[in-house]
LOSEVO-636709 format. One record per residue: chain; residue in one letter; residue number from 0; x, y, z of N, C-alpha, C, CB in turn. Coordinates in nm, 2 decimals. Each point is the difference from the previous one (the first is absolute). Glycine has a CB too. Layout:
REM residues N
(A,A,NUM,(X,Y,Z),(X,Y,Z),(X,Y,Z),(X,Y,Z));
...
END
This chain:
REM residues 77
(A,X,0,(-11.45,-7.78,-17.06),(-0.12,0.00,-0.08),(-0.12,0.02,0.09),(0.11,-0.16,-0.17));
(A,X,1,(-0.20,0.25,0.14),(-0.12,0.02,0.08),(-0.09,-0.12,0.00),(0.02,0.25,-0.05));
(A,X,2,(-0.09,-0.26,0.15),(-0.10,-0.11,0.02),(-0.14,0.05,0.00),(0.17,-0.14,0.12));
(A,X,3,(-0.26,0.06,-0.17),(-0.14,0.04,0.00),(-0.08,-0.13,0.04),(0.03,0.18,-0.18));
(A,X,4,(-0.12,-0.17,0.28),(-0.08,-0.11,0.04),(-0.14,0.05,0.01),(0.19,-0.10,0.13));
(A,X,5,(-0.28,0.03,-0.20),(-0.14,0.03,0.01),(-0.07,-0.09,0.09),(0.00,0.09,-0.23));
(A,X,6,(-0.11,-0.06,0.28),(-0.08,-0.08,0.10),(-0.02,-0.14,-0.06),(-0.11,0.20,0.10));
(A,X,7,(0.09,-0.21,-0.23),(-0.03,-0.14,-0.05),(0.13,-0.07,-0.04),(-0.21,0.09,-0.09));
(A,X,8,(0.33,-0.03,0.10),(0.12,-0.06,-0.03),(0.05,-0.08,0.13),(0.06,0.18,-0.17));
(A,X,9,(0.01,-0.29,0.14),(0.05,-0.08,0.11),(0.15,0.05,0.03),(-0.14,-0.20,-0.07));
(A,X,10,(0.21,0.25,-0.03),(0.13,0.05,0.02),(0.02,0.13,-0.06),(0.08,-0.23,0.00));
(A,X,11,(0.01,0.31,0.05),(0.03,0.13,-0.06),(0.05,-0.01,-0.15),(0.05,0.10,0.23));
(A,X,12,(-0.07,0.00,-0.31),(0.04,-0.01,-0.14),(0.11,0.10,-0.01),(-0.23,-0.06,-0.08));
(A,X,13,(0.34,0.03,0.01),(0.10,0.09,-0.03),(-0.04,0.09,-0.12),(0.18,-0.16,0.09));
(A,X,14,(-0.15,0.29,-0.08),(-0.03,0.09,-0.11),(0.13,0.06,-0.06),(-0.22,0.05,0.11));
(A,X,15,(0.21,-0.03,-0.24),(0.11,0.07,-0.06),(-0.01,0.15,0.02),(0.02,-0.18,-0.18));
(A,X,16,(0.09,0.26,0.16),(-0.02,0.14,0.02),(-0.10,0.06,-0.10),(0.24,0.01,0.07));
(A,X,17,(-0.26,-0.07,-0.19),(-0.10,0.05,-0.09),(-0.14,-0.03,0.05),(0.16,-0.04,-0.19));
(A,X,18,(-0.18,-0.07,0.26),(-0.13,-0.03,0.06),(-0.03,0.09,0.11),(0.03,-0.24,-0.07));
(A,X,19,(0.07,0.28,0.15),(-0.02,0.09,0.11),(-0.04,0.14,-0.06),(0.16,-0.13,0.15));
(A,X,20,(-0.09,0.17,-0.25),(-0.02,0.13,-0.06),(-0.14,0.01,-0.06),(0.24,0.02,-0.06));
(A,X,21,(-0.29,-0.13,0.01),(-0.14,-0.01,-0.05),(-0.10,0.00,0.11),(0.08,-0.12,-0.20));
(A,X,22,(-0.05,0.05,0.31),(-0.09,-0.02,0.11),(-0.02,0.14,0.07),(0.07,-0.24,0.03));
(A,X,23,(0.03,0.32,-0.02),(-0.02,0.12,0.08),(-0.08,0.11,-0.07),(0.22,-0.05,0.10));
(A,X,24,(-0.25,0.02,-0.23),(-0.09,0.09,-0.07),(-0.15,-0.03,0.02),(0.18,0.02,-0.17));
(A,X,25,(-0.20,-0.13,0.24),(-0.14,-0.05,0.02),(-0.05,0.05,0.14),(0.04,-0.20,-0.15));
(A,X,26,(-0.17,0.20,0.17),(-0.06,0.04,0.12),(0.01,-0.11,0.10),(-0.16,0.15,-0.12));
(A,X,27,(0.17,-0.11,0.25),(0.00,-0.09,0.11),(0.12,-0.09,0.00),(-0.24,0.00,0.00));
(A,X,28,(0.36,0.05,-0.04),(0.12,-0.07,0.00),(0.10,0.08,0.09),(-0.03,-0.10,-0.23));
(A,X,29,(0.08,0.03,0.33),(0.09,0.07,0.10),(0.13,-0.07,0.00),(-0.19,0.07,0.14));
(A,X,30,(0.30,0.00,-0.14),(0.14,-0.05,-0.01),(0.07,0.03,0.13),(0.01,0.02,-0.25));
(A,X,31,(0.05,-0.12,0.32),(0.07,0.02,0.12),(0.14,-0.04,-0.01),(-0.21,-0.04,0.12));
(A,X,32,(0.30,0.13,-0.08),(0.14,-0.02,0.00),(0.05,-0.05,0.13),(0.03,0.18,-0.18));
(A,X,33,(0.03,-0.30,0.19),(0.04,-0.06,0.13),(0.15,0.02,0.02),(-0.19,-0.16,-0.02));
(A,X,34,(0.25,0.26,-0.04),(0.14,0.02,0.03),(0.02,0.09,0.12),(0.05,-0.03,-0.25));
(A,X,35,(0.08,0.07,0.27),(0.02,0.09,0.11),(-0.02,0.15,-0.05),(0.17,-0.16,0.10));
(A,X,36,(-0.18,0.25,-0.01),(-0.04,0.14,-0.04),(0.10,0.06,-0.09),(-0.13,0.02,0.22));
(A,X,37,(0.26,-0.05,-0.19),(0.10,0.06,-0.09),(-0.01,-0.04,-0.14),(0.15,0.01,0.19));
(A,X,38,(-0.18,-0.14,-0.21),(-0.01,-0.06,-0.14),(-0.13,0.06,-0.06),(0.12,-0.21,0.07));
(A,X,39,(-0.22,0.23,0.01),(-0.13,0.05,-0.05),(0.02,0.15,-0.05),(-0.13,-0.15,0.15));
(A,X,40,(0.21,0.22,-0.07),(0.02,0.14,-0.04),(0.08,0.01,-0.12),(-0.01,0.07,0.24));
(A,X,41,(0.11,-0.16,-0.26),(0.08,0.00,-0.12),(-0.07,-0.03,-0.13),(0.19,-0.07,0.15));
(A,X,42,(-0.28,-0.03,-0.14),(-0.08,-0.04,-0.12),(-0.11,-0.10,0.05),(0.20,0.03,-0.15));
(A,X,43,(-0.32,-0.01,0.08),(-0.11,-0.09,0.02),(-0.10,0.00,-0.11),(0.03,0.04,0.25));
(A,X,44,(-0.11,-0.13,-0.26),(-0.11,-0.01,-0.10),(-0.09,0.12,0.01),(0.01,-0.26,-0.01));
(A,X,45,(-0.05,0.33,-0.09),(-0.09,0.11,0.01),(-0.13,-0.04,0.08),(0.09,0.09,-0.22));
(A,X,46,(-0.13,0.00,0.30),(-0.12,-0.02,0.09),(0.02,-0.10,0.11),(-0.13,0.07,-0.20));
(A,X,47,(0.24,-0.13,0.21),(0.02,-0.10,0.11),(0.01,0.07,0.14),(0.12,-0.15,-0.16));
(A,X,48,(-0.17,0.07,0.26),(0.01,0.05,0.13),(0.10,-0.09,0.08),(-0.24,0.08,-0.01));
(A,X,49,(0.32,-0.02,0.09),(0.10,-0.07,0.08),(-0.08,-0.07,0.11),(0.19,0.17,-0.05));
(A,X,50,(-0.16,-0.30,0.06),(-0.07,-0.08,0.10),(0.10,-0.10,0.06),(-0.23,0.03,-0.12));
(A,X,51,(0.27,-0.02,0.24),(0.09,-0.09,0.06),(-0.07,-0.13,0.02),(0.13,0.18,0.12));
(A,X,52,(-0.07,-0.29,-0.17),(-0.07,-0.13,0.00),(-0.04,-0.05,0.14),(0.12,-0.05,-0.21));
(A,X,53,(-0.06,0.09,0.31),(-0.03,-0.05,0.14),(-0.07,0.10,0.09),(0.19,-0.15,-0.03));
(A,X,54,(-0.21,0.27,-0.02),(-0.05,0.11,0.08),(-0.12,0.07,-0.06),(0.23,0.03,0.08));
(A,X,55,(-0.33,-0.11,-0.12),(-0.12,0.06,-0.05),(-0.12,-0.07,0.05),(0.12,0.08,-0.21));
(A,X,56,(-0.24,-0.02,0.20),(-0.12,-0.06,0.04),(-0.10,0.01,-0.12),(0.04,0.05,0.25));
(A,X,57,(-0.15,-0.11,-0.23),(-0.10,0.00,-0.10),(-0.05,0.15,-0.04),(-0.07,-0.23,0.08));
(A,X,58,(0.09,0.32,0.02),(-0.03,0.14,-0.02),(0.09,0.06,-0.11),(-0.09,0.01,0.24));
(A,X,59,(0.21,-0.06,-0.26),(0.09,0.05,-0.10),(-0.03,-0.05,-0.14),(0.17,0.01,0.18));
(A,X,60,(-0.27,-0.10,-0.19),(-0.04,-0.06,-0.13),(-0.13,0.07,-0.04),(0.12,-0.22,0.04));
(A,X,61,(-0.15,0.21,-0.17),(-0.13,0.06,-0.05),(-0.12,-0.07,0.06),(0.11,0.06,-0.21));
(A,X,62,(-0.21,0.01,0.24),(-0.12,-0.05,0.06),(-0.07,-0.10,-0.10),(-0.03,0.21,0.14));
(A,X,63,(0.04,-0.18,-0.27),(-0.06,-0.08,-0.11),(0.06,-0.14,0.00),(-0.05,0.21,-0.13));
(A,X,64,(-0.02,-0.31,0.17),(0.05,-0.13,0.00),(0.01,-0.07,-0.13),(-0.10,-0.02,0.22));
(A,X,65,(0.05,0.09,-0.33),(0.01,-0.05,-0.13),(0.12,0.07,-0.08),(-0.25,-0.05,0.00));
(A,X,66,(0.32,0.14,0.07),(0.11,0.07,-0.07),(0.11,-0.10,-0.03),(-0.06,0.21,0.12));
(A,X,67,(0.14,-0.17,-0.22),(0.12,-0.08,-0.03),(0.12,0.06,0.07),(-0.10,-0.06,-0.23));
(A,X,68,(0.17,-0.02,0.31),(0.11,0.05,0.07),(0.13,-0.06,-0.06),(-0.14,0.02,0.21));
(A,X,69,(0.24,0.06,-0.23),(0.13,-0.04,-0.06),(0.10,0.04,0.10),(-0.07,0.02,-0.24));
(A,X,70,(0.15,-0.12,0.29),(0.11,0.02,0.09),(0.13,-0.03,-0.07),(-0.15,-0.06,0.20));
(A,X,71,(0.25,0.14,-0.17),(0.13,-0.03,-0.05),(0.11,0.04,0.09),(-0.09,0.03,-0.23));
(A,X,72,(0.21,-0.08,0.22),(0.11,0.04,0.08),(0.13,-0.01,-0.09),(-0.11,-0.07,0.22));
(A,X,73,(0.22,0.12,-0.17),(0.12,0.00,-0.07),(0.11,-0.05,0.10),(-0.07,0.19,-0.16));
(A,X,74,(0.14,-0.30,0.12),(0.10,-0.06,0.08),(0.13,0.05,-0.05),(-0.13,-0.20,0.05));
(A,X,75,(0.20,0.29,0.03),(0.13,0.05,-0.04),(0.11,-0.11,-0.01),(-0.06,0.22,0.10));
(A,X,76,(0.02,-0.33,-0.04),(0.08,-0.12,0.01),(0.12,-0.02,-0.07),(-0.19,-0.08,0.04));
END
């Protein structure tokens, strides 16, 4: 389940697939896929960017500090 955390939130919020689908139609919403590159190539949320959870810097994120960031991953587990 994707998570959403806003600056005013204390904890991330879980989103349903329907909420993500609605969110990506809005401005200043960015979706980041934290899976491996093979999984990303096979399938990902429209407009999502692949972002390894341990190998990114602030330069990989939007400059707009008021943007909504949605992160998700898939556990093949």
